[in-house]
TORVEXZA-282689 format. One line per 8 residues: their letters; for each residue x, y, z of N, C-alpha, C, O, CB. Coordinates in nm, 4 decimals, decimal comma. Atoms other than C-alpha are relative to their C-alpha. Glycine has a CB too. Layout:
BEGIN
A) X:Y:Z:X:Y:Z:X:Y:Z:X:Y:Z:X:Y:Z; ...
//
This chain:
BEGIN
MQNNTILR) -0,0603:0,0821:-0,1034:17,0758:10,1661:19,5144:-0,0750:0,0217:0,1315:-0,1013:0,1354:0,1704:0,1507:0,0330:0,0159; 0,0725:-0,0074:-0,1262:16,8945:10,0867:19,8397:0,0959:0,0354:0,1135:0,2080:-0,0151:0,1203:-0,0720:-0,1334:0,0295; -0,0797:-0,0399:-0,1154:17,0238:10,2490:20,1565:-0,0294:-0,0968:0,1149:-0,1417:-0,1003:0,1653:-0,0306:0,1483:0,0415; 0,0181:0,0977:-0,1069:17,0755:9,9765:20,4197:0,0440:0,0511:0,1367:0,0565:-0,0273:0,2308:0,0756:-0,1249:-0,0328; -0,0431:-0,0580:-0,1262:17,1862:10,2151:20,6944:-0,1109:-0,0133:0,1043:-0,2280:0,0123:0,0764:0,0394:0,1479:-0,0189; 0,0935:0,0113:-0,1119:17,0210:10,1507:21,0294:0,0330:0,1101:0,1010:0,1488:0,1281:0,1387:0,0074:-0,1424:0,0667; -0,0157:-0,1081:-0,0960:16,9688:10,4406:21,2690:-0,0634:-0,0404:0,1328:-0,1613:-0,1150:0,1348:-0,0629:0,1308:-0,0535; 0,0599:0,0213:-0,1309:16,9002:10,4274:21,6421:-0,0895:0,1199:0,0321:-0,0544:0,2347:0,0047:0,1098:-0,0199:0,1099
NAFKMKLK) 0,0949:-0,1035:-0,0367:16,6018:10,6222:21,7685:-0,0456:-0,0266:0,1427:-0,0784:-0,1401:0,1774:-0,1212:0,0041:-0,0986; 0,0440:0,0163:-0,1387:16,5100:10,6819:22,1319:-0,0943:0,1144:0,0364:-0,0795:0,2271:-0,0110:0,1219:-0,0041:0,0973; 0,0944:-0,1011:-0,0456:16,2246:10,8657:22,2987:-0,0579:-0,0440:0,1336:-0,0466:-0,1600:0,1734:-0,1128:0,0230:-0,1046; 0,0616:0,0323:-0,1285:16,0425:10,8856:22,6295:-0,1479:0,0368:-0,0032:-0,1907:0,1276:-0,0746:0,0718:0,0737:0,1158; 0,1433:-0,0222:-0,0159:15,6751:10,8707:22,7222:-0,0296:-0,0124:0,1486:0,0620:-0,0371:0,2270:-0,0857:-0,1021:-0,0855; 0,0312:0,0097:-0,1431:15,4898:10,8648:23,0547:-0,1280:-0,0801:0,0206:-0,2302:-0,0574:-0,0442:-0,0142:0,1409:0,0628; 0,1110:0,0854:-0,0387:15,2607:10,6050:23,2066:-0,0788:0,0683:0,1110:-0,0213:0,1377:0,1948:0,0502:-0,1393:0,0454; 0,0811:-0,0504:-0,1104:14,9694:10,7040:23,4287:0,0184:-0,0929:0,1208:0,0374:-0,2133:0,1034:-0,1512:0,0099:-0,0411
PGFEAEYK) -0,0207:0,0818:-0,1212:15,0030:10,5839:23,7926:-0,0997:-0,1162:0,0087:-0,2183:-0,1015:-0,0211:-0,0123:0,0879:0,1258; 0,0827:0,1165:-0,0228:14,8724:10,2365:23,8655:-0,0220:-0,0895:-0,1206:-0,0932:-0,1894:-0,1109:-0,1289:0,0432:0,0500; 0,0243:0,0763:0,1231:14,8853:10,1043:23,5094:0,1223:-0,0773:-0,0490:0,1287:-0,1173:-0,1653:-0,0461:0,0932:-0,1088; -0,1222:0,0706:0,0396:15,2260:9,9358:23,5096:-0,0309:-0,1402:-0,0535:0,0159:-0,1761:-0,1615:0,0963:-0,0095:0,1190; 0,0309:0,1372:0,0421:15,0875:9,5802:23,4866:-0,0853:-0,0007:-0,1265:-0,0647:-0,0847:-0,2142:-0,0724:-0,0757:0,1125; 0,0859:-0,0053:0,1184:14,8219:9,6762:23,2312:0,0791:0,0380:-0,1248:0,0551:-0,0168:-0,2324:-0,1140:0,0995:0,0217; -0,0833:-0,0383:0,1135:15,0785:9,8460:23,0063:0,0783:-0,1214:-0,0505:0,0834:-0,1470:-0,1708:0,0965:0,1148:0,0392; -0,0762:0,1192:0,0387:15,2937:9,5314:23,0094:-0,0918:-0,1036:-0,0639:-0,0566:-0,1628:-0,1659:0,0718:-0,0608:0,1224
KRHDEIWP) 0,0954:0,0978:0,0539:14,9905:9,3078:22,9497:-0,0382:0,0344:-0,1439:-0,0384:-0,0523:-0,2314:-0,1264:-0,0062:0,0880; 0,0406:-0,0409:0,1355:14,8799:9,5085:22,6470:0,1130:-0,0195:-0,1005:0,0886:-0,0567:-0,2153:-0,0449:0,1468:-0,0003; -0,1128:0,0210:0,0911:15,2274:9,4928:22,4976:0,0348:-0,1489:-0,0148:0,0819:-0,1912:-0,1205:0,1225:0,0773:0,0498; -0,0178:0,1451:0,0126:15,2574:9,1205:22,5740:-0,0984:-0,0578:-0,1016:-0,0718:-0,1606:-0,1639:-0,0182:-0,0690:0,1371; 0,1049:0,0440:0,0915:14,9405:9,0857:22,3652:-0,0102:0,0916:-0,1227:-0,1175:0,1045:-0,1817:-0,1342:-0,0050:0,0728; 0,0006:-0,0947:0,1121:15,0407:9,3352:22,0922:-0,0619:-0,0647:-0,1240:-0,0408:-0,1829:-0,1509:0,1437:0,0486:-0,0311; 0,0713:0,0505:0,1173:14,8336:9,2966:21,7788:0,0993:-0,0412:-0,1087:0,1905:0,0352:-0,1402:-0,0980:0,1065:-0,0542; -0,0908:0,0457:0,1067:15,0079:9,0925:21,5066:0,0050:0,0967:-0,1184:0,1106:0,1145:-0,1791:-0,0427:-0,1378:-0,0491
ELVTLLSD) 0,0016:-0,0936:0,1131:14,8986:9,3450:21,2420:0,0821:0,1255:0,0291:0,1362:0,1871:-0,0627:-0,1440:0,0391:-0,0341; -0,0836:-0,1146:-0,0369:15,0736:9,6229:21,4352:0,1476:-0,0380:-0,0081:0,2294:0,0405:-0,0562:-0,0350:0,0498:0,1425; -0,1388:0,0479:0,0101:15,3940:9,4180:21,4635:0,0438:-0,0037:-0,1466:0,1535:0,0409:-0,1804:0,0144:-0,1411:0,0643; -0,0312:0,0074:0,1435:15,3835:9,3540:21,0878:0,0181:0,1392:-0,0587:0,1117:0,1628:-0,1351:-0,1111:-0,0750:-0,0758; -0,0089:-0,1369:0,0506:15,3221:9,7219:21,0133:0,1312:0,0657:0,0425:0,1989:0,1274:-0,0397:-0,1191:0,0831:0,0494; -0,1244:-0,0600:-0,0487:15,6138:9,8351:21,2314:0,1192:-0,0567:-0,0755:0,2068:0,0179:-0,1192:0,0166:-0,0238:0,1513; -0,1093:0,0655:0,0709:15,8456:9,5828:21,0698:0,0047:0,0421:-0,1466:0,1114:0,0715:-0,2004:-0,0136:-0,1513:0,0104; 0,0063:-0,0350:0,1427:15,7276:9,6623:20,7167:0,0400:0,1438:-0,0278:0,0846:0,1751:-0,1382:-0,1391:-0,0236:-0,0525
TGIQDYSI) -0,0357:-0,1402:0,0204:15,7880:10,0344:20,7667:0,1453:0,0299:0,0378:0,1907:0,1433:0,0226:-0,0927:0,0885:0,0804; -0,1423:-0,0194:-0,0258:16,1491:9,9829:20,8794:0,0400:0,0084:0,1458:0,1525:0,0483:0,1762:0,0440:0,1215:-0,0667; -0,0331:-0,0004:-0,1423:16,1327:9,9549:21,2593:0,0387:-0,1417:0,0402:-0,0292:-0,2385:0,0060:-0,1196:0,0525:0,0865; -0,0448:0,1300:-0,0490:16,3264:9,6733:21,4218:0,0687:0,0182:0,1346:0,1002:0,1300:0,1752:0,0954:-0,0681:-0,1017; -0,0692:-0,0024:-0,1287:16,4868:9,5832:21,7532:-0,0567:0,1111:0,0893:0,0158:0,2004:0,1330:0,1519:0,0199:-0,0207; 0,0750:-0,1029:-0,0719:16,2251:9,7896:21,9404:-0,0225:-0,0470:0,1438:-0,0808:-0,1530:0,1664:-0,1364:0,0304:-0,0710; 0,0181:0,0314:-0,1412:16,2305:9,7896:22,3214:-0,0559:0,1213:0,0723:-0,0279:0,2356:0,0362:0,1330:-0,0450:0,0642; 0,0503:-0,1053:-0,0874:16,0447:9,9893:22,5840:0,0324:-0,0415:0,1433:0,0031:-0,1537:0,1845:-0,1551:0,0238:-0,0201
FLDEETLI) -0,0367:0,0238:-0,1391:16,1740:10,0147:22,9410:-0,0816:0,0937:0,0887:-0,1156:0,2047:0,0479:0,1533:0,0211:0,0224; 0,0756:-0,0801:-0,0957:15,9856:10,1432:23,2466:0,0863:0,0347:0,1202:0,1450:-0,0534:0,1830:-0,1263:-0,0744:0,0449; -0,0596:-0,0451:-0,1256:16,1392:10,3523:23,5242:-0,1147:0,0008:0,1008:-0,2005:0,0890:0,0965:0,0701:0,1440:-0,0135; 0,1126:0,0158:-0,0926:15,9102:10,2402:23,8074:-0,0122:0,1142:0,1009:-0,1200:0,1352:0,1563:0,0136:-0,1303:0,0740; 0,0064:-0,1134:-0,0923:15,9985:10,5409:24,0252:-0,0721:0,1195:-0,0608:-0,1504:0,1862:0,0068:0,1397:0,0409:0,0420; 0,0546:-0,1194:0,0645:15,8983:10,8071:23,7713:-0,1135:-0,0293:-0,0969:-0,1832:0,0622:-0,1406:0,1088:0,0719:-0,0724; 0,0952:0,0449:0,1016:15,6707:10,6042:23,5385:0,0357:0,0485:-0,1409:-0,0485:0,0522:-0,2306:-0,1389:0,0476:0,0361; -0,0486:-0,0359:0,1333:15,8809:10,7252:23,2481:0,0234:-0,1286:-0,0788:0,0857:-0,2228:-0,0298:0,1314:0,0857:0,0081
LFAVQKIS) -0,0237:0,1094:0,0940:15,8773:10,4854:22,9540:0,1107:0,0451:-0,0941:0,1005:0,1507:-0,1564:-0,1310:-0,0389:-0,0792; -0,1133:-0,0296:0,0877:16,2053:10,4814:22,7618:-0,0035:-0,0992:-0,1150:0,0062:-0,2200:-0,0935:0,1369:-0,0073:0,0773; 0,0073:0,0856:0,1180:16,1808:10,3466:22,4078:0,1242:0,0189:-0,0854:0,1727:0,1306:-0,1035:-0,1269:0,0302:-0,0820; -0,1125:-0,0039:0,0917:16,4677:10,2592:22,1790:-0,0296:-0,0981:-0,1124:-0,0793:-0,2084:-0,0897:0,1350:-0,0344:0,0723; 0,0282:0,0821:0,1168:16,4412:10,1214:21,8293:0,1052:0,0268:-0,1067:0,1724:0,1300:-0,1066:-0,1421:0,0281:-0,0546; -0,0835:-0,0202:0,1171:16,6418:10,0743:21,5164:-0,0942:0,0203:-0,1178:-0,1925:-0,0519:-0,1345:0,0983:-0,1211:-0,0237; 0,0837:-0,0306:0,1157:16,4962:10,2250:21,2018:0,0866:0,0095:-0,1245:0,2034:0,0479:-0,1180:-0,0787:0,1314:0,0216; -0,0727:-0,0102:0,1256:16,5969:10,2094:20,8392:0,0159:0,1475:-0,0357:-0,0666:0,2302:0,0030:-0,0731:-0,0776:-0,1137
ADFDENLL) -0,0293:-0,1389:0,0355:16,7468:10,5283:20,6951:-0,1106:0,0606:-0,0850:-0,1291:0,1823:-0,0843:0,1326:0,0089:-0,0741; 0,1075:-0,0514:0,0845:16,4547:10,5571:20,4522:-0,1367:-0,0053:0,0695:-0,2403:0,0075:0,0042:-0,0054:-0,0787:-0,1299; 0,1235:0,0030:-0,0788:16,1947:10,5300:20,7322:-0,0772:0,1300:-0,0192:-0,0204:0,2385:-0,0072:0,0310:-0,0227:0,1500; 0,0865:-0,1169:0,0193:15,9033:10,7663:20,6642:-0,0768:0,0256:0,1297:-0,1743:-0,0437:0,1589:-0,0988:-0,0214:-0,1205; 0,0605:-0,0271:-0,1306:15,8095:10,9174:21,0015:-0,1439:0,0497:-0,0098:-0,2144:0,0533:0,0910:0,0828:0,1015:0,0744; 0,1374:-0,0473:0,0171:15,4836:11,0526:20,8559:-0,0989:-0,1124:-0,0307:-0,2200:-0,0916:-0,0236:-0,0049:0,1023:-0,1103; 0,0868:0,1109:0,0382:15,3479:10,7114:20,7534:-0,0790:-0,0554:0,1183:-0,2012:-0,0681:0,1103:0,0822:-0,1104:-0,0627; 0,0661:0,0665:-0,1126:15,2703:10,5568:21,0925:-0,1087:0,0844:0,0680:-0,2163:0,0314:0,0958:0,1030:-0,0384:0,1018
PNHPIVKK) 0,1038:-0,0778:-0,0694:15,0811:10,8471:21,2578:-0,1312:0,0094:-0,0775:-0,2356:0,0377:-0,0187:0,0510:0,1391:0,0276; 0,1208:-0,0095:0,0816:14,8329:10,8429:20,9690:-0,0605:-0,1359:-0,0325:-0,1612:-0,1435:-0,1030:0,0306:0,0729:-0,1277; 0,0480:0,1343:0,0318:14,7843:10,4658:20,9551:-0,1136:-0,0391:0,0956:-0,1025:-0,0156:0,2160:0,1162:-0,1029:0,0082; 0,1137:0,0372:-0,0857:14,4481:10,3303:21,0853:0,0352:-0,0954:0,1143:-0,0215:-0,0833:0,2229:-0,1065:-0,0630:-0,0841; -0,0383:0,0926:-0,1079:14,6127:10,0489:21,2863:0,0681:0,0755:0,1137:0,0413:0,0496:0,2310:0,0937:-0,1108:-0,0538; -0,0697:-0,0790:-0,1024:14,8381:10,2964:21,4673:-0,0985:0,0882:0,0747:-0,0906:0,0992:0,1971:0,1109:0,0862:-0,0634; 0,1005:-0,0842:-0,0667:14,5465:10,5317:21,5375:-0,0864:-0,0831:0,0952:-0,1220:-0,0366:0,2035:-0,0893:0,0705:-0,1045; 0,0790:0,0898:-0,0851:14,3478:10,2370:21,6777:0,0799:-0,0389:0,1256:0,0248:-0,0426:0,2356:-0,0416:-0,1275:-0,0793
WWAYMSDI) -0,0857:0,0346:-0,1141:14,6446:10,1343:21,9002:0,0109:0,1189:0,0957:0,0003:0,1028:0,2172:0,1410:-0,0433:-0,0485; -0,0092:-0,1189:-0,0850:14,6857:10,4904:22,0252:-0,1272:0,0184:0,0826:-0,1196:0,0483:0,2018:0,0259:0,1249:-0,0854; 0,1264:-0,0141:-0,0725:14,3160:10,5054:22,1186:-0,0087:-0,1054:0,1102:-0,0547:-0,0769:0,2208:-0,1206:-0,0125:-0,0966; 0,0009:0,1109:-0,0957:14,3504:10,1683:22,2939:0,0898:0,0297:0,1201:0,0564:-0,0091:0,2320:0,0450:-0,1297:-0,0684; -0,0971:-0,0284:-0,1055:14,6482:10,2929:22,4993:-0,0249:0,1339:0,0712:0,0366:0,1606:0,1744:0,1392:-0,0007:-0,0583; 0,0146:-0,1373:-0,0507:14,5217:10,6463:22,5688:-0,0507:0,0094:0,1428:-0,0311:0,1120:0,2079:-0,0922:0,0759:-0,0882; 0,0510:-0,0074:-0,1371:14,3549:10,5585:22,8992:0,1067:-0,0284:0,1050:0,0832:-0,0059:0,2238:-0,1140:-0,0968:0,0172; -0,1004:0,0383:-0,1002:14,6789:10,4427:23,0631:0,1324:0,0766:-0,0127:0,2250:0,0533:0,0650:0,0273:-0,1480:-0,0105
METNPDNS) -0,1230:-0,0786:0,0128:14,9434:10,6878:22,9413:-0,0318:0,1427:-0,0410:-0,1412:0,1718:-0,0894:0,0953:-0,0643:-0,1021; 0,0185:-0,1399:0,0386:14,9887:11,0582:22,8813:0,0007:0,0093:-0,1522:0,0870:-0,0475:-0,2191:0,1112:0,0911:0,0619; 0,0156:-0,0095:0,1451:14,8745:11,1506:22,5302:-0,0236:0,1436:-0,0439:-0,0513:0,2327:0,0364:-0,1152:-0,0882:-0,0470; 0,0356:-0,1256:0,0649:14,8274:11,4382:22,2919:-0,1495:-0,0045:-0,0339:-0,2116:-0,1100:-0,0210:0,0870:0,0242:-0,1289; 0,1432:-0,0016:0,0329:14,4758:11,5477:22,1821:-0,0421:-0,1048:-0,1053:-0,1575:-0,1476:-0,1061:-0,0374:0,1374:-0,0496; 0,0333:0,1001:0,1027:14,4922:11,3016:21,8862:0,0227:-0,1438:0,0490:0,0211:-0,2376:-0,0307:0,0834:0,0250:-0,1260; -0,0282:0,1287:-0,0657:14,5642:11,0123:22,1313:0,1425:-0,0506:-0,0207:0,1787:-0,1530:0,0374:-0,0960:-0,1038:-0,0502; -0,1392:0,0431:0,0152:14,9273:10,9854:22,0161:0,0701:0,0164:0,1343:0,0381:0,1079:0,2102:0,0733:0,0817:-0,1122
PAATSLKE) -0,0718:-0,0137:-0,1262:15,1651:10,9274:22,3065:0,0714:0,1351:0,0091:0,1300:0,1817:-0,0886:0,1008:-0,1139:0,0159; -0,0781:-0,1217:-0,0226:15,3091:11,2455:22,4545:0,1455:-0,0456:0,0113:0,1898:-0,0889:0,1176:-0,0482:0,0796:0,1305; -0,1361:0,0535:0,0087:15,6636:11,1566:22,3472:0,1002:0,1118:-0,0218:0,0720:0,2112:-0,0888:0,0107:-0,1032:-0,1131; -0,1104:-0,0940:0,0164:15,9916:11,3438:22,3669:0,1186:-0,0751:-0,0575:0,1625:-0,1752:-0,0008:0,0373:0,0683:0,1351; -0,1186:0,0614:0,0602:16,2810:11,2549:22,1369:0,1199:0,0209:0,0911:0,1319:0,1229:0,1590:0,0278:0,0588:-0,1408; -0,1206:-0,0080:-0,0816:16,6089:11,1857:22,3094:0,1234:0,0040:-0,0886:0,1288:-0,0607:-0,1932:0,0079:-0,1185:0,0972; -0,1248:-0,0166:0,0731:16,9555:11,2828:22,1909:0,0990:-0,1078:0,0431:0,1222:-0,1277:0,1623:0,0592:0,1411:0,0232; -0,1004:0,0996:-0,0322:17,2122:11,0070:22,1696:0,1310:0,0699:0,0363:0,1800:0,1543:-0,0387:0,0204:-0,0978:-0,1183
VFHLD) -0,1254:-0,0599:-0,0437:17,5247:11,1010:22,3653:0,1116:-0,1019:0,0142:0,2270:-0,0650:0,0358:-0,0199:0,0710:0,1306; -0,1018:0,1044:-0,0059:17,7043:10,7651:22,3733:-0,0570:-0,1269:-0,0603:-0,1751:-0,1579:-0,0443:0,0475:-0,0246:0,1460; 0,0383:0,1306:0,0545:17,6954:10,4344:22,1884:0,1245:-0,0878:-0,0055:0,2330:-0,0420:-0,0413:-0,0655:0,0140:-0,1423; -0,1078:0,0978:0,0076:17,9101:10,1213:22,2114:-0,0574:-0,1268:-0,0615:-0,1528:-0,1837:-0,0084:0,0629:-0,0282:0,1412; 0,0408:0,1289:0,0606:17,8684:9,8215:21,9789:0,0694:-0,1127:0,0685:0,0489:-0,2287:0,0328:0,0305:-0,0040:-0,1503
//
């Protein structure tokens, strides 16, 4: 039996100063193959918000319960996207975004 449970996932990242418009532009032009990959792996209803005072990026997404968190970091499209974004945001040595998971403390449907 397939598990149709949807989980909420939230995390924060940080934009480098002066790249607010470029970050939005790159996401407005997100690669179709990346959108397909995210959807096919169980990510949906994905939003990223920017706190313009702190340059903190707040991301929230819904993921399927069977989402494999190890799949995306090893996928060539994701690695290419990370390299593309690495000049405008804080990253780890492998170009992945320096992200911090956030704990859900309230939810209202």
